[in-house]
C-alpha positions in Angstrom: 161.0 128.4 115.6 160.2 124.8 116.3 163.4 122.7 116.9 163.1 119.3 115.2 165.5 116.4 114.9 165.8 112.7 115.3 167.7 109.8 116.9 170.5 109.0 114.4 172.9 106.1 114.1 176.6 106.5 115.1 177.6 103.6 112.7 181.0 104.4 111.3 181.7 107.1 113.9 180.0 109.6 116.1 180.5 112.4 113.6 178.5 110.5 111.0 175.3 111.0 113.1 175.8 114.8 113.1 176.6 114.9 109.4 173.5 112.8 108.6 171.4 115.2 110.7 172.8 118.2 108.8 172.0 116.6 105.4 168.5 116.0 106.6 168.1 119.7 107.7 167.6 118.8 111.4 167.9 121.4 114.2 168.8 118.9 116.9 170.2 115.4 117.3 169.9 112.4 119.7 172.5 109.6 119.7 173.7 106.6 121.7 177.3 107.1 122.6 177.8 103.4 122.9 176.0 100.1 122.4 172.6 100.6 124.1 172.1 96.9 124.8 175.5 96.1 126.4 176.9 96.8 129.8 180.5 97.8 130.2 182.5 95.8 132.7 183.4 98.5 135.2 185.6 98.9 138.2 187.1 101.9 140.1 190.8 102.8 139.8 192.1 102.5 143.4 194.4 105.5 142.9 192.2 108.0 141.1 188.8 106.6 141.9 187.9 107.1 138.3 185.7 104.5 136.5 187.6 102.1 134.3 186.2 99.8 131.6 187.6 96.5 130.4 188.6 96.6 126.8 190.4 93.7 125.0 191.3 92.3 128.4 192.8 95.5 129.7 191.3 98.1 132.1 191.2 101.6 130.6 189.8 104.9 131.5 186.3 104.9 130.1 186.3 107.8 127.7 185.9 108.6 124.0 189.1 109.2 122.0 189.8 112.9 121.9 190.0 112.8 118.1 186.5 111.3 117.9 185.1 114.0 120.3 186.7 116.8 118.2 185.3 115.3 115.0 181.8 115.1 116.5 181.9 118.6 117.8 183.1 119.9 114.4 180.3 118.0 112.6 177.7 119.4 115.0 179.0 122.9 114.3 179.0 122.4 110.5 175.5 121.0 110.7 174.4 124.1 112.7 172.7 121.8 115.2 171.1 123.9 118.0 170.9 121.0 120.6 172.3 117.5 121.1 171.1 114.8 123.5 172.3 111.2 124.3 170.1 108.2 125.2 171.4 105.8 127.9 171.6 102.1 127.7 168.3 100.2 127.8 169.9 97.8 130.4 170.3 100.4 133.1 167.8 99.8 135.9 168.2 102.4 138.7 165.1 101.0 140.5 166.3 97.4 140.7 166.0 95.8 144.2 169.0 93.6 143.2 172.1 95.2 144.7 174.5 93.9 142.1 172.3 95.1 139.2 171.6 98.4 140.9 175.3 99.2 141.5 176.2 98.1 138.0 173.4 100.5 136.7 174.8 103.3 138.7 178.3 102.8 137.3 177.0 102.5 133.7 174.9 105.6 134.0 177.8 107.6 135.4 179.8 106.5 132.4 177.0 107.6 130.1 177.1 111.1 131.7 180.9 111.3 131.4 180.9 110.3 127.7 178.2 112.8 126.9 180.0 115.5 128.7 183.2 114.8 126.7 181.0 115.3 123.6 179.6 118.6 125.0 176.2 117.0 125.1 174.2 118.5 128.1 171.6 115.8 128.7 171.4 112.0 128.8 167.8 110.7 128.8 167.1 107.4 130.7 164.1 105.3 131.5 163.6 105.6 135.3 163.6 101.8 135.9 161.5 98.9 136.9 160.9 97.9 140.5 160.5 94.1 139.5 160.1 92.2 142.8 159.8 95.2 145.1 157.1 97.9 145.1 156.6 101.2 143.2 157.3 103.2 146.3 160.5 101.3 147.0 161.5 101.7 143.4 161.1 105.4 143.5 163.3 105.7 146.6 165.9 103.4 144.9 166.0 105.6 141.8 166.5 108.8 143.9 169.3 107.1 145.9 170.9 106.0 142.6 170.8 109.5 141.2 172.4 110.9 144.4 175.2 108.3 144.1 175.7 109.1 140.4 176.1 112.8 141.3 178.8 111.9 143.8 180.7 109.9 141.2 180.4 112.3 138.2 182.9 114.9 137.2 182.2 118.6 136.8 182.0 118.3 133.0 179.6 115.4 132.9 176.1 115.7 131.4 172.9 115.8 133.5 170.0 113.3 133.6 166.6 113.6 131.9 164.0 111.1 133.2 161.8 109.9 130.4 158.1 109.1 131.1 157.2 105.5 130.2 154.2 103.7 128.7 153.6 101.9 132.0 154.2 98.3 130.9 155.0 95.8 133.6 156.7 97.2 136.6 158.2 100.2 134.8 158.1 103.4 136.8 157.6 106.9 135.3 154.3 106.4 133.5 152.7 108.6 136.1 153.9 112.2 136.2 153.5 112.1 140.0 156.1 109.2 140.1 158.6 111.4 138.2 157.9 114.3 140.5 158.4 112.0 143.5 161.8 110.8 142.2 162.9 114.3 141.7 161.7 115.4 145.2 163.5 112.5 146.9 166.9 113.5 145.4 169.3 115.7 147.3 170.2 117.9 144.3 167.1 118.2 142.0 168.8 120.9 139.9 170.7 118.2 138.0 167.5 116.4 137.0 165.1 117.2 134.1 162.3 115.5 132.2 162.0 114.3 128.6 158.3 113.8 127.5 157.7 111.0 125.1 154.3 111.5 123.3 153.7 107.8 122.5 154.4 106.8 126.1 152.1 109.5 127.5 149.3 108.4 125.1 149.9 104.7 126.0 149.8 105.6 129.7 146.4 107.2 129.4 146.7 110.8 128.2 144.4 111.2 125.2 146.4 113.9 123.5 144.6 113.2 120.3 141.8 115.3 121.8 141.8 118.8 123.2 140.5 117.6 126.5 143.3 115.1 126.9 145.9 117.6 125.9 144.7 120.1 128.5 144.6 117.3 131.1 148.2 116.5 130.4 149.3 120.1 130.6 147.6 120.5 133.9 149.2 117.4 135.3 152.6 118.5 134.3 152.0 121.9 135.9 150.9 120.3 139.2 153.6 117.5 139.4 157.2 118.1 138.2 156.4 121.4 136.5 157.3 122.9 133.1 160.6 124.2 134.4 161.8 120.6 134.5 160.7 119.8 131.0 163.8 120.0 128.8 163.1 117.9 125.7 160.4 115.9 123.8 160.4 112.6 122.0 157.8 112.9 119.2 156.4 109.5 118.3 152.9 108.6 117.2 151.4 105.4 118.7 150.4 102.2 117.0 148.2 101.2 120.0 145.2 102.9 121.6 145.2 105.4 124.4 145.8 103.6 127.8 147.1 100.4 126.2 150.3 100.5 128.3 152.0 99.2 125.1 155.0 101.1 123.7 154.8 100.9 119.9 156.0 103.9 117.9 154.5 104.9 114.6 155.1 107.6 111.9 153.8 111.0 112.7 150.1 111.3 111.9 149.7 107.7 110.9 149.0 106.4 114.4 146.4 106.8 117.1 147.5 110.3 118.1 147.2 111.7 114.6 148.1 115.1 113.1 145.8 117.1 115.3 147.6 115.9 118.4 151.0 116.8 117.0 149.8 120.2 115.7 148.9 121.1 119.3 152.4 120.1 120.5 154.5 121.9 117.8 152.3 125.1 118.2 152.3 124.9 122.0 153.5 127.9 124.0 154.5 125.6 126.8 156.5 123.1 124.6 157.1 124.7 121.2 160.5 126.1 122.1 161.9 122.7 123.3 164.1 120.4 121.2 161.9 117.6 119.7 163.4 114.3 118.7 161.9 111.7 116.4 162.2 108.1 117.5 159.8 107.0 114.7 160.4 104.1 112.3 163.2 104.7 109.7 161.3 102.9 106.9 160.5 104.9 103.8 156.9 105.9 103.1 155.9 106.0 99.4 159.5 106.3 98.5 160.2 109.2 101.0 162.8 108.6 103.7 161.0 108.1 107.1 162.7 110.9 109.0 162.4 113.3 106.1 158.7 112.6 105.8 158.0 113.0 109.5 160.0 116.2 109.7 158.2 117.6 106.7 154.8 116.7 108.3 155.7 118.3 111.6 157.0 121.5 109.9 153.8 121.7 107.9 151.8 121.4 111.1 153.9 124.0 112.9 153.3 126.4 110.0 
């Protein structure tokens, strides 16, 4: 059976996201575990070496309250969610040539993995990064070195990393599947890395998945670059902009440039149909129907 869910708000508590997903009859759930547009102020405890975060002027072990973690896990169980995933902060840039920002991104990503692990979330998806004033080749090496450093810092219970393909805007890396494969190949422990495929980003980067020929091309490129064994999750988003635009603008399923035929191929795919699929579409209602409810209904109708 197709596994469908969405990114849900944690406003009022982490457990609220799982409860809302259950009420919407979702099979999987994606959340932020913290503010996605804020960096924690981080340092290492000189005795334990653990990462500490400054809260209310005091340095504290960066973790989620045990009671909140228990409440979240209980809500996930009640909602019968089959998979959960976390999305990392948008400010993290593992490709940055600026040493201060690069190190801060490593610390922030390590914290993201630890927090997800505390919630028993197996994967944290992150945008690979932007090379800014360096080069694409240098940025790829920088990301791989950052991943290796994160794996040195992380605990055994921490989640693993999913690299998300990007639309290719500016100096963002990961729009090319070969770039993602190169990042993975340059890490010392590639078993801890996977890939999350965003449909809007793939379309904006040039994969015409609204057509059978473009769909087959994308499948072939996945096979010959990072491989389907690395593909662990999908972000299902239609695209407001045309194929190859390099512009990341999400749209409701079937109402954008990809259209229903494109998503029918995805949800019925033997290569992808078993993977958890998360909506990141607009939340606005359509003709009085909740946005998520409408998009889930459309996808289930396409799968059937």
